[in-house]
N, C-alpha and C positions, 0 to 999 in steps of 0.2 A: 721835528728833528730826525725822526726815523727815515723820512723820505729824503732828507738832505744828505745823510751819511753815504749812500752809494755814489752820489754825485761828487762828494769830496774825494772819495777813493779814485773815481774815474778821472778826475781832473788833475791828479798827481802826475808829474812827468815820468816818462818811462826811463828807467835807469839801468845801468850795467849792460847796455846794448850799443855796440859800436857801429852797427849797420844803420846808416841814416835812412835808407829807403824803408827798411822794416819798421823803424820808429814812426815814420810818417803813416804807414799802414795801420799800425797799432793805435796811433793817436786818432786816426779817422774812425776806426772801429769803436774806440772809447767814446768819441763824440756822438756817433750814431746811437750808441747805447744810452748815453746821457740825455739826449734831447727829449725823449718822451717823459723822462723823470722831471726835467726842468719845466716842461709844459704843465705837468700835474701840480708842481709846486706853485707855479704862477696862478693856476686855477684856484688852488686852496687859498693863496694870498688874496686873490680878487674876491672870493666869496667872503673871506674874513673882513676885508675893508668895507665891502658893501653892507654886511651885517652890522658892523660897528657904526656905519653911517645911519642905518635904520634905528639903532638903539640910542644914538645921540641926537637924532632929529636931523634928517638929511638936508632939510632946507637950510639949516644953520652951518653945516660943515662941508657941503659939497660945492666946489668951484666948477668952472666950465668943463675942464678935461675929466675930472672925476665924475661929473654927471654923465658924460658919455659912457664911461666904464660902468657906472651904476646901472644905467638903462640897459646896456648890453647884457650884463650879468643877470639882472632881474628878468630879462626876457627868456632866459633858459633855466633859472634857478629861483624859485619863489622864496620869499622871506621865511626865515626859520622861526616859526612860532612855538613849536614843540620839539622835543628831542626826536630825531629821526636819522636813519643812515644817510650819509651824504655821498656815497660812492657814485650814484647816478648823476647827482648834481655836479660832482667833480668831473665826470666824463663829459657831460654836456658843456660845461664851462670851458674845459680843455679844448673840445672841438670848436667851440665858438671863438676862443682866443686864436686858434690856429687859422681861422678862416680869413681869407683876403679881405672880405667886406668889413669884418671887425677891425682888422689892422688899419685899413684905410680910414675908417671912422674915428679911431682913437689916436692915430699918429698924425702929428702936425706936419704939414709940408715944410720943408726946409727953406727958409728965406735967404736971400743973398747976404744979408747982414750977419746971419748966423752960420753961413757956409764956411767961413774961414776958421 
C-alpha cells in the first residue's frame, strides 16, 4: 500500500487552474513521475503471483499466459526459500518487465476478431 499512495496522489486531477496549457504540462510531469512507481508495483505484483504459484504447485495453477510471466520472472528472481531483502529482485523484475523482449513474449498479438 505504501508504494501505491504516491500514485494515487499523482493521478488526481489538477484543480483550481484555469490555464489549460499549464494543466497539460503538470499532468505530463505527474505521469513521468508516476511511471517508475507503477513499474515497481507491477514488479512486486509479478513476484507475488509467481511466488504464490510456487507455493500452490505451479503445474496445477498456471495457464499458458501465466507460464510465460512465471518463466520471465524466475529468470531474474529466484524462488523465495528463506527471508531475504527483495530490493534487488524488484529492480531486476522491473527492468525485465520494461524490456521490449519481455513485452513481446507476454503480450498476445491482437487478432482481427478482437480488434473491434
